[in-house]
C-alpha positions in Angstrom: 0.0 0.0 0.0 2.9 2.4 0.8 4.5 1.6 -2.6 1.2 2.4 -4.3 0.9 5.7 -2.5 4.5 6.6 -3.4 3.8 5.7 -7.0 0.7 7.9 -7.0 2.7 10.7 -5.4 5.3 10.4 -8.2 2.5 10.6 -10.8 1.1 13.8 -9.2 4.6 15.3 -9.1 5.3 14.5 -12.8 1.9 16.0 -13.7 2.7 19.2 -11.7 6.1 19.4 -13.4 4.4 19.2 -16.8 1.9 21.9 -15.9 4.8 24.1 -14.6 6.7 23.5 -17.8 3.7 24.5 -19.9 3.3 27.7 -17.8 7.0 28.5 -18.2 6.7 28.1 -22.0 3.7 30.3 -22.1 5.6 32.8 -20.0 8.4 32.9 -22.5 5.9 33.3 -25.3 4.4 36.3 -23.6 7.8 37.8 -22.8 9.1 37.7 -26.3 5.8 38.5 -28.1 5.8 35.2 -30.0 2.7 33.5 -31.4 1.4 30.1 -30.2 3.6 28.3 -32.8 6.0 27.5 -29.9 3.7 24.8 -28.5 2.7 23.5 -32.0 6.2 22.8 -33.4 7.1 19.3 -34.4 10.7 19.0 -33.2 11.2 15.8 -35.1 11.1 17.9 -38.3 14.8 18.3 -39.5 14.1 22.1 -39.8 14.5 22.3 -36.0 17.8 20.5 -35.9 20.0 23.5 -36.5 19.8 25.8 -33.4 21.7 28.8 -34.7 22.8 30.4 -37.9 26.2 28.6 -38.0 24.5 25.3 -37.8 22.2 26.3 -40.7 25.5 27.2 -42.6 26.7 23.6 -42.1 23.4 22.2 -43.2 23.6 24.3 -46.3 27.2 23.3 -47.0 26.3 19.6 -46.9 23.3 20.1 -49.3 24.9 22.4 -51.9 27.2 21.6 -54.8 30.7 22.6 -53.7 30.7 25.4 -56.4 27.5 26.8 -55.1 28.8 26.7 -51.5 32.0 28.6 -52.5 29.9 31.2 -54.3 27.7 31.6 -51.2 30.5 31.5 -48.6 33.5 33.2 -50.3 34.9 36.7 -50.4 37.3 38.5 -52.7 41.0 38.0 -53.1 42.7 37.1 -49.8 39.3 37.2 -47.9 40.8 39.3 -45.2 37.8 41.5 -44.9 35.6 38.4 -44.8 37.5 37.1 -41.8 37.6 40.6 -40.2 33.8 40.9 -40.5 33.4 38.1 -37.9 36.4 38.6 -35.8 35.7 42.2 -35.1 32.6 41.3 -33.1 34.8 39.5 -30.5 36.6 42.8 -29.8 33.3 44.5 -28.9 32.2 43.8 -25.4 28.7 44.2 -24.0 28.1 46.1 -20.8 24.8 44.8 -19.4 22.6 46.7 -17.0 21.1 45.0 -14.0 17.7 45.4 -12.1 15.9 46.8 -15.1 12.3 45.7 -15.7 12.6 43.5 -18.7 9.2 41.7 -18.3 8.4 42.7 -21.9 10.8 43.1 -24.7 9.8 45.4 -27.6 11.7 45.1 -30.9 9.4 47.3 -33.0 10.6 50.4 -34.8 9.7 52.9 -37.4 12.1 53.2 -40.4 11.5 55.8 -43.2 7.8 55.9 -42.4 7.4 52.1 -42.2 6.6 50.2 -39.0 8.7 47.1 -38.6 8.3 44.3 -36.1 12.1 44.1 -35.5 15.3 45.7 -36.7 16.6 42.8 -38.9 16.3 43.3 -42.7 16.8 40.9 -45.5 19.7 42.3 -47.7 19.7 41.9 -51.5 21.7 38.9 -52.6 22.5 37.7 -56.2 22.6 34.2 -57.4 19.8 32.8 -55.3 18.9 30.3 -57.9 22.3 28.5 -57.2 20.9 27.7 -53.8 17.2 27.1 -54.5 14.8 27.3 -57.5 13.1 30.6 -58.0 15.1 31.9 -55.1 14.1 35.5 -55.2 10.4 34.9 -55.0 11.0 32.2 -52.3 12.9 34.6 -50.1 10.2 37.3 -50.7 7.4 35.0 -49.6 9.5 34.0 -46.5 10.1 37.7 -45.7 6.3 38.3 -45.7 5.7 35.4 -43.3 8.6 36.5 -41.1 7.2 40.1 -41.0 10.6 41.4 -42.2 11.5 44.2 -44.7 13.1 42.7 -47.8 15.5 44.4 -50.2 14.9 42.6 -53.5 17.2 42.2 -56.5 14.1 42.3 -58.7 12.0 39.7 -60.5 9.2 39.7 -57.9 7.0 42.2 -59.6 3.7 40.3 -59.0 4.4 40.1 -55.2 5.2 43.8 -55.0 2.1 44.8 -57.1 -0.1 42.6 -54.8 1.1 44.6 -51.8 3.1 41.7 -50.3 5.9 43.4 -48.5 7.4 45.9 -47.5 10.0 45.8 -50.3 12.9 48.0 -51.2 14.2 47.6 -54.8 17.9 47.4 -55.3 19.5 49.2 -58.2 23.2 49.0 -59.1 25.0 50.1 -62.2 22.4 49.0 -64.7 21.2 50.9 -67.7 18.3 52.5 -65.8 20.7 54.9 -64.1 22.7 55.8 -67.2 20.8 59.0 -68.0 17.9 61.0 -66.5 15.8 59.9 -69.5 16.2 56.2 -68.6 16.1 56.8 -64.9 12.8 58.6 -64.6 10.5 56.1 -66.2 12.3 53.3 -64.2 11.6 54.9 -60.8 8.1 55.8 -61.8 7.5 52.1 -62.6 8.8 51.2 -59.1 6.5 53.8 -57.5 3.5 52.5 -59.5 4.3 48.9 -58.5 4.2 49.8 -54.8 7.8 49.6 -53.8 8.5 51.4 -50.5 12.2 52.4 -51.2 15.0 52.3 -53.7 18.3 50.8 -52.5 21.2 52.2 -54.6 24.2 49.9 -54.2 27.3 51.8 -55.0 30.2 49.4 -54.3 29.9 47.2 -57.4 31.1 49.5 -60.2 33.5 46.6 -61.2 33.3 42.9 -60.4 36.0 41.8 -58.0 38.3 38.8 -58.1 36.5 36.1 -56.1 39.2 33.5 -56.3 37.2 30.5 -55.1 34.8 31.0 -58.0 37.7 31.7 -60.4 39.4 28.4 -59.4 36.1 26.6 -59.8 35.7 28.0 -63.3 32.3 29.2 -62.4 30.1 30.5 -65.2 28.6 33.7 -63.8 25.4 33.1 -65.8 24.8 30.0 -63.6 24.3 32.3 -60.7 21.0 33.4 -62.2 19.9 30.2 -64.0 21.2 27.8 -61.3 24.0 25.3 -61.6 23.7 22.6 -64.3 23.5 19.0 -63.3 26.7 17.0 -62.9 27.2 14.0 -65.2 27.7 10.3 -64.1 31.3 11.1 -63.4 30.4 14.0 -61.2 31.6 16.7 -63.7 29.8 19.9 -64.6 29.6 20.9 -68.2 32.5 23.1 -69.3 31.7 26.8 -68.8 31.5 28.8 -71.9 32.6 32.0 -70.2 34.2 31.1 -66.8 35.2 33.7 -64.3 38.8 34.7 -65.1 41.6 36.9 -63.9 44.0 39.1 -65.9 41.3 41.0 -67.7 41.8 44.8 -67.3 38.8 46.4 -65.8 36.7 48.6 -68.0 33.0 49.5 -68.6 31.3 50.6 -71.8 29.6 53.6 -70.1 30.6 56.0 -67.3 29.7 54.7 -63.9 27.3 56.6 -61.5 28.6 59.6 -59.6 27.3 61.7 -56.7 25.4 63.7 -59.3 23.6 60.5 -60.2 22.5 60.1 -56.6 21.2 63.7 -56.7 19.3 63.0 -59.9 17.9 59.8 -58.5 16.6 61.4 -55.3 15.0 64.3 -57.3 13.4 61.8 -59.7 11.3 59.9 -57.1 9.1 60.4 -54.2 10.5 57.1 -52.7 13.2 57.2 -50.1 16.6 56.4 -51.6 18.9 54.3 -49.5 22.6 54.2 -50.4 24.3 50.9 -49.7 28.1 50.4 -49.6 29.3 53.3 -47.5 32.4 52.8 -45.3 33.7 56.2 -44.5 32.6 59.4 -42.7 33.3 61.5 -45.8 30.9 59.4 -47.9 28.3 59.4 -45.2 28.3 63.2 -45.2 28.1 63.2 -49.0 25.0 60.9 -48.9 23.2 63.5 -46.7 24.3 66.4 -49.0 23.1 64.7 -52.1 19.6 63.8 -50.8 19.8 60.2 -49.6 17.2 59.1 -47.1 19.4 56.5 -45.4 22.7 54.7 -45.8 23.8 51.1 -45.3 27.3 50.7 -44.0 28.4 47.7 -46.1 31.3 46.0 -47.8 29.1 43.9 -50.0 29.6 40.9 -47.8 33.4 41.3 -48.2 32.9 40.3 -51.8 34.2 43.5 -53.5 37.3 45.4 -52.3 39.3 43.4 -49.8 41.2 44.8 -46.8 38.5 47.3 -45.9 38.1 46.0 -42.3 34.9 45.0 -40.7 31.7 47.1 -41.2 31.1 47.1 -37.5 34.4 49.0 -37.2 33.3 51.5 -39.9 29.9 52.0 -38.4 30.8 54.5 -35.7 32.5 57.1 -38.0 29.5 57.0 -40.4 27.0 57.4 -37.6 29.1 60.4 -36.3 29.3 62.0 -39.7 25.5 61.6 -40.4 24.8 63.0 -36.9 21.2 61.8 -36.8 20.1 63.5 -40.0 19.3 60.2 -41.7 19.1 56.6 -40.4 22.3 54.5 -40.7 21.9 50.8 -41.2 24.7 48.2 -41.3 25.4 44.7 -42.7 28.4 42.3 -42.8 29.1 39.3 -40.6 26.0 39.4 -38.4 25.3 35.9 -37.2 24.0 36.2 -33.6 21.5 38.3 -31.6 24.5 39.7 -29.7 26.0 40.9 -33.0 22.7 42.7 -33.8 22.6 44.2 -30.4 26.2 45.5 -30.8 25.3 47.1 -34.1 22.4 48.8 -32.6 24.5 50.0 -29.7 27.0 51.6 -32.1 24.2 53.6 -33.7 22.6 51.5 -36.4 18.9 51.9 -36.8 18.6 48.3 -38.1 20.9 45.5 -39.2 20.7 43.7 -42.6 21.6 40.1 -43.2 22.2 38.0 -46.3 24.3 34.9 -45.8 22.2 33.8 -42.7 19.0 33.6 -44.6 20.7 32.1 -47.7 21.9 29.3 -45.4 18.3 28.7 -44.5 17.2 28.9 -48.1 19.8 26.4 -49.3 19.1 24.0 -46.5 15.3 24.1 -46.2 13.9 26.5 -48.8 11.3 29.1 -47.7 10.9 27.5 -44.3 14.6 27.7 -43.7 14.6 31.5 -44.4 11.7 31.9 -42.0 13.3 29.8 -39.3 16.6 31.7 -39.5 14.8 35.0 -39.1 12.9 33.6 -36.2 16.0 32.5 -34.5 17.8 35.8 -35.0 14.8 37.7 -33.8 14.4 35.5 -30.7 18.2 35.7 -29.9 18.0 39.5 -30.1 15.0 39.7 -27.7 16.7 37.3 -25.3 20.0 39.2 -25.4 18.2 42.5 -24.9 16.5 41.0 -21.8 19.7 39.8 -20.4 21.4 43.1 -21.1 18.8 45.1 -19.4 17.4 47.0 -22.4 13.6 46.3 -22.8 13.2 48.2 -26.1 15.3 49.7 -28.9 15.2 53.2 -27.4 17.1 51.9 -24.4 20.1 50.8 -26.5 22.9 53.3 -26.8 26.7 53.5 -27.0 27.1 53.0 -23.3 26.0 49.4 -23.8 29.3 48.4 -25.5 33.0 49.0 -25.3 35.9 48.0 -27.5 38.3 45.6 -25.8 41.0 47.7 -24.1 39.0 50.9 -24.4 39.2 53.1 -21.3 35.9 54.2 -19.7 
């Protein structure tokens, strides 16, 4: 009889533990503003195997053709800037605040007239079809479900016209910016489609030497069409025009200038966001020539090498802009703590590309959504642990460079 009572007591205790666990989970859901998805997840689904961005990267590497992986993961020349982009975060130390009420964590913000759920944006990224069929539209749909702003490379006209977004449209050195006559109808079409911003990427006037791709004899057209199938011997078809070195850089038409930026800003009612800024001087010029925002970026360390980490360049651009326009940043962000450090150094929001591409390559649209969910949750948790319940509470005093005197 005593054994039976003890057994019943154990059953009651287990039941109470289960109830307490459910209450704890509901508490976390309430704390971070999450939906009831947390209790409905099937953790036997391989999607939930990777628990952070780096593990999604490994899942993507295992799934992709080695050429596609090198295209996704590589940088230019010696890849010094690529390594710097991650290593610099380790030199930036958080200074958490204690006994702050962090019962609720609010990640919301307003950016150029748009209300965003959290300060993590999907950067433009070329060659998505190397990682997943119809990659651009797949990412755009994921961004909608993840409630994230997406900067598109184009090709998602139907989604934009249907009001699925928000979307900024990236322009680079294409023919649309060559003259005012070609520029104006182009931006009017973007306005009519329903775009909410134009992202002018300014650091790709020439294509860099990405030596992994050159050694792989990658056909650049494959970045848009997708890699062809390998034959029975595991060989790809011979590239007709492989990426090469030793070709002197030239372009058939003049490249855009600061005057081009002024013309673009005057041609549209949409905000123009300049992406690729790394210096205080160019940050000041962006304000002078009418930009609505800037993105401190080194193109994922895929253009000019030896430019350092964007997190190192961010403070001088923020200081030069002096609050007149928002400053965003991308480059090497893989953790919620990375995002928190970028915000502490003055970024209004942080942009990511490789993280969501890892998710795209590994699990398609669901992978993109899951990566954004993990980053958002990590940021909220890190804010709670750092004693900053909302974005307005984050400032420069939250971080210090290693060795920096206070």
